Biopython code that builds the backbone (N, CA, C, O; Angstrom):
import numpy as np
from Bio.PDB.StructureBuilder import StructureBuilder

atoms = [
    (1, "MET", "N", (96.562, 10.224, 122.626)),
    (1, "MET", "CA", (97.665, 10.007, 121.672)),
    (1, "MET", "C", (98.644, 11.184, 121.702)),
    (1, "MET", "O", (98.235, 12.345, 121.719)),
    (2, "GLN", "N", (99.918, 10.870, 121.709)),
    (2, "GLN", "CA", (100.928, 11.928, 121.723)),
    (2, "GLN", "C", (101.509, 12.164, 120.327)),
    (2, "GLN", "O", (102.572, 12.769, 120.187)),
    (3, "ASN", "N", (100.820, 11.694, 119.315)),
    (3, "ASN", "CA", (101.311, 11.814, 117.940)),
    (3, "ASN", "C", (100.777, 13.062, 117.246)),
    (3, "ASN", "O", (101.013, 13.270, 116.056)),
    (4, "SER", "N", (100.044, 13.905, 118.013)),
    (4, "SER", "CA", (99.434, 15.082, 117.396)),
    (4, "SER", "C", (100.492, 16.034, 116.846)),
    (4, "SER", "O", (100.279, 16.674, 115.816)),
    (5, "LYS", "N", (101.630, 16.127, 117.530)),
    (5, "LYS", "CA", (102.702, 17.010, 117.054)),
    (5, "LYS", "C", (103.261, 16.489, 115.725)),
    (5, "LYS", "O", (103.557, 17.274, 114.824)),
    (6, "GLY", "N", (103.400, 15.201, 115.612)),
    (6, "GLY", "CA", (103.905, 14.598, 114.385)),
    (6, "GLY", "C", (102.947, 14.771, 113.223)),
    (6, "GLY", "O", (103.362, 14.806, 112.065)),
    (7, "GLN", "N", (101.663, 14.879, 113.535)),
    (7, "GLN", "CA", (100.675, 15.055, 112.476)),
    (7, "GLN", "C", (100.536, 16.515, 112.083)),
    (7, "GLN", "O", (100.126, 16.828, 110.965)),
    (8, "GLN", "N", (100.878, 17.412, 113.009)),
    (8, "GLN", "CA", (100.751, 18.840, 112.734)),
    (8, "GLN", "C", (101.857, 19.320, 111.815)),
    (8, "GLN", "O", (101.632, 20.189, 110.973)),
    (9, "ARG", "N", (103.058, 18.760, 111.969)),
    (9, "ARG", "CA", (104.213, 19.231, 111.203)),
    (9, "ARG", "C", (104.017, 19.122, 109.692)),
    (9, "ARG", "O", (104.280, 20.099, 108.990)),
    (10, "PRO", "N", (103.569, 17.983, 109.153)),
    (10, "PRO", "CA", (103.344, 17.908, 107.702)),
    (10, "PRO", "C", (102.326, 18.936, 107.230)),
    (10, "PRO", "O", (102.424, 19.449, 106.115)),
    (11, "LEU", "N", (101.348, 19.237, 108.081)),
    (11, "LEU", "CA", (100.334, 20.222, 107.720)),
    (11, "LEU", "C", (100.959, 21.591, 107.558)),
    (11, "LEU", "O", (100.640, 22.313, 106.613)),
    (12, "ILE", "N", (101.854, 21.960, 108.476)),
    (12, "ILE", "CA", (102.563, 23.243, 108.397)),
    (12, "ILE", "C", (103.435, 23.267, 107.148)),
    (12, "ILE", "O", (103.485, 24.268, 106.433)),
    (13, "LEU", "N", (104.121, 22.157, 106.894)),
    (13, "LEU", "CA", (104.974, 22.061, 105.702)),
    (13, "LEU", "C", (104.144, 22.203, 104.441)),
    (13, "LEU", "O", (104.583, 22.803, 103.460)),
    (14, "PHE", "N", (102.936, 21.646, 104.474)),
    (14, "PHE", "CA", (102.074, 21.709, 103.296)),
    (14, "PHE", "C", (101.648, 23.148, 103.008)),
    (14, "PHE", "O", (101.630, 23.573, 101.852)),
    (15, "SER", "N", (101.305, 23.900, 104.062)),
    (15, "SER", "CA", (100.909, 25.292, 103.850)),
    (15, "SER", "C", (102.102, 26.122, 103.382)),
    (15, "SER", "O", (101.947, 27.038, 102.576)),
    (16, "LEU", "N", (103.292, 25.798, 103.891)),
    (16, "LEU", "CA", (104.511, 26.461, 103.416)),
    (16, "LEU", "C", (104.726, 26.165, 101.941)),
    (16, "LEU", "O", (105.088, 27.039, 101.153)),
    (17, "PHE", "N", (104.492, 24.907, 101.592)),
    (17, "PHE", "CA", (104.655, 24.480, 100.202)),
    (17, "PHE", "C", (103.693, 25.233, 99.285)),
    (17, "PHE", "O", (104.060, 25.664, 98.192)),
    (18, "LYS", "N", (102.438, 25.383, 99.759)),
    (18, "LYS", "CA", (101.432, 26.096, 98.974)),
    (18, "LYS", "C", (101.834, 27.537, 98.730)),
    (18, "LYS", "O", (101.688, 28.053, 97.622)),
    (19, "SER", "N", (102.346, 28.191, 99.778)),
    (19, "SER", "CA", (102.751, 29.595, 99.607)),
    (19, "SER", "C", (103.975, 29.707, 98.701)),
    (19, "SER", "O", (104.147, 30.702, 97.996)),
    (20, "THR", "N", (104.824, 28.675, 98.727)),
    (20, "THR", "CA", (105.978, 28.668, 97.826)),
    (20, "THR", "C", (105.523, 28.545, 96.376)),
    (20, "THR", "O", (106.078, 29.187, 95.485)),
    (21, "ILE", "N", (104.505, 27.711, 96.150)),
    (21, "ILE", "CA", (103.941, 27.567, 94.803)),
    (21, "ILE", "C", (103.373, 28.905, 94.326)),
    (21, "ILE", "O", (103.575, 29.314, 93.182)),
    (22, "LYS", "N", (102.654, 29.580, 95.239)),
    (22, "LYS", "CA", (102.088, 30.890, 94.902)),
    (22, "LYS", "C", (103.193, 31.863, 94.526)),
    (22, "LYS", "O", (103.080, 32.615, 93.558)),
    (23, "LEU", "N", (104.264, 31.834, 95.311)),
    (23, "LEU", "CA", (105.407, 32.715, 95.059)),
    (23, "LEU", "C", (106.045, 32.376, 93.720)),
    (23, "LEU", "O", (106.456, 33.267, 92.976)),
    (24, "ALA", "N", (106.124, 31.094, 93.419)),
    (24, "ALA", "CA", (106.713, 30.653, 92.155)),
    (24, "ALA", "C", (105.911, 31.208, 90.974)),
    (24, "ALA", "O", (106.485, 31.654, 89.980)),
    (25, "PHE", "N", (104.586, 31.175, 91.092)),
    (25, "PHE", "CA", (103.750, 31.717, 90.024)),
    (25, "PHE", "C", (103.946, 33.224, 89.898)),
    (25, "PHE", "O", (103.984, 33.771, 88.795)),
    (26, "LYS", "N", (104.069, 33.884, 91.048)),
    (26, "LYS", "CA", (104.251, 35.341, 91.046)),
    (26, "LYS", "C", (105.564, 35.719, 90.371)),
    (26, "LYS", "O", (105.613, 36.644, 89.560)),
    (27, "THR", "N", (106.630, 34.992, 90.714)),
    (27, "THR", "CA", (107.943, 35.307, 90.146)),
    (27, "THR", "C", (107.987, 34.917, 88.672)),
    (27, "THR", "O", (108.707, 35.529, 87.882)),
    (28, "LYS", "N", (107.212, 33.895, 88.307)),
    (28, "LYS", "CA", (107.153, 33.491, 86.899)),
    (28, "LYS", "C", (106.541, 34.625, 86.080)),
    (28, "LYS", "O", (106.967, 34.900, 84.958)),
    (29, "LYS", "N", (105.544, 35.272, 86.655)),
    (29, "LYS", "CA", (104.906, 36.405, 85.990)),
    (29, "LYS", "C", (105.919, 37.520, 85.776)),
    (29, "LYS", "O", (105.900, 38.203, 84.752)),
    (30, "ASN", "N", (106.794, 37.695, 86.742)),
    (30, "ASN", "CA", (107.822, 38.732, 86.643)),
    (30, "ASN", "C", (109.053, 38.230, 85.903)),
    (30, "ASN", "O", (110.064, 38.928, 85.821)),
    (31, "SER", "N", (108.966, 37.023, 85.365)),
    (31, "SER", "CA", (110.057, 36.372, 84.632)),
    (31, "SER", "C", (111.360, 36.356, 85.443)),
    (31, "SER", "O", (112.445, 36.597, 84.914)),
    (32, "ASN", "N", (111.219, 36.065, 86.741)),
    (32, "ASN", "CA", (112.387, 35.945, 87.612)),
    (32, "ASN", "C", (112.198, 34.694, 88.458)),
    (32, "ASN", "O", (111.609, 34.751, 89.537)),
    (33, "GLN", "N", (112.693, 33.575, 87.970)),
    (33, "GLN", "CA", (112.448, 32.299, 88.643)),
    (33, "GLN", "C", (113.485, 31.995, 89.713)),
    (33, "GLN", "O", (113.311, 31.051, 90.485)),
    (34, "THR", "N", (114.554, 32.769, 89.776)),
    (34, "THR", "CA", (115.618, 32.488, 90.739)),
    (34, "THR", "C", (115.090, 32.533, 92.160)),
    (34, "THR", "O", (115.440, 31.689, 92.985)),
    (35, "GLN", "N", (114.240, 33.523, 92.449)),
    (35, "GLN", "CA", (113.702, 33.669, 93.801)),
    (35, "GLN", "C", (112.847, 32.465, 94.172)),
    (35, "GLN", "O", (112.912, 31.979, 95.301)),
    (36, "ALA", "N", (112.050, 31.985, 93.231)),
    (36, "ALA", "CA", (111.185, 30.840, 93.482)),
    (36, "ALA", "C", (112.018, 29.596, 93.757)),
    (36, "ALA", "O", (111.702, 28.806, 94.647)),
    (37, "ILE", "N", (113.078, 29.433, 92.987)),
    (37, "ILE", "CA", (113.954, 28.275, 93.165)),
    (37, "ILE", "C", (114.643, 28.340, 94.524)),
    (37, "ILE", "O", (114.768, 27.326, 95.210)),
    (38, "LYS", "N", (115.089, 29.532, 94.911)),
    (38, "LYS", "CA", (115.723, 29.718, 96.217)),
    (38, "LYS", "C", (114.768, 29.353, 97.337)),
    (38, "LYS", "O", (115.140, 28.639, 98.269)),
    (39, "SER", "N", (113.534, 29.843, 97.249)),
    (39, "SER", "CA", (112.537, 29.572, 98.276)),
    (39, "SER", "C", (112.239, 28.083, 98.343)),
    (39, "SER", "O", (112.074, 27.520, 99.425)),
    (40, "PHE", "N", (112.173, 27.459, 97.187)),
    (40, "PHE", "CA", (111.863, 26.037, 97.139)),
    (40, "PHE", "C", (112.980, 25.217, 97.772)),
    (40, "PHE", "O", (112.719, 24.251, 98.490)),
    (41, "SER", "N", (114.233, 25.607, 97.502)),
    (41, "SER", "CA", (115.373, 24.916, 98.094)),
    (41, "SER", "C", (115.349, 25.076, 99.600)),
    (41, "SER", "O", (115.626, 24.130, 100.337)),
    (42, "PHE", "N", (115.016, 26.277, 100.059)),
    (42, "PHE", "CA", (114.932, 26.553, 101.488)),
    (42, "PHE", "C", (113.868, 25.675, 102.124)),
    (42, "PHE", "O", (114.070, 25.142, 103.215)),
    (43, "LEU", "N", (112.729, 25.520, 101.445)),
    (43, "LEU", "CA", (111.645, 24.690, 101.954)),
    (43, "LEU", "C", (112.070, 23.228, 102.022)),
    (43, "LEU", "O", (111.742, 22.530, 102.981)),
    (44, "SER", "N", (112.794, 22.765, 101.018)),
    (44, "SER", "CA", (113.264, 21.382, 100.991)),
    (44, "SER", "C", (114.204, 21.119, 102.154)),
    (44, "SER", "O", (114.158, 20.048, 102.760)),
    (45, "VAL", "N", (115.057, 22.086, 102.471)),
    (45, "VAL", "CA", (115.982, 21.949, 103.597)),
    (45, "VAL", "C", (115.193, 21.881, 104.895)),
    (45, "VAL", "O", (115.537, 21.114, 105.794)),
    (46, "LEU", "N", (114.135, 22.682, 104.996)),
    (46, "LEU", "CA", (113.322, 22.718, 106.209)),
    (46, "LEU", "C", (112.627, 21.386, 106.454)),
    (46, "LEU", "O", (112.482, 20.964, 107.601)),
    (47, "SER", "N", (112.196, 20.721, 105.389)),
    (47, "SER", "CA", (111.445, 19.482, 105.552)),
    (47, "SER", "C", (112.324, 18.329, 106.023)),
    (47, "SER", "O", (111.806, 17.320, 106.501)),
    (48, "PHE", "N", (113.658, 18.460, 105.897)),
    (48, "PHE", "CA", (114.570, 17.421, 106.377)),
    (48, "PHE", "C", (115.287, 17.826, 107.648)),
    (48, "PHE", "O", (116.090, 17.056, 108.176)),
]
sb = StructureBuilder()
sb.init_structure("model")
sb.init_model(0)
sb.init_chain("A")
sb.init_seg("    ")
for serial, (resi, resn, name, xyz) in enumerate(atoms, 1):
    if name == "N":
        sb.init_residue(resn, " ", resi, " ")
    sb.init_atom(name, np.array(xyz, "f"), 0.0, 1.0, " ", f" {name:<3s}", serial, name[0])
structure = sb.get_structure()
């Protein structure tokens, strides 16, 4: 099957998403959500 690349990409996106969530919690602790929102927007752009 040549679909392995297509299956790997969502997995990479998922790990990126997880680290973004971690970052969001970290910035929430520092009461600075702008960075988390920026990272999340960047991730959303990457997924499309």
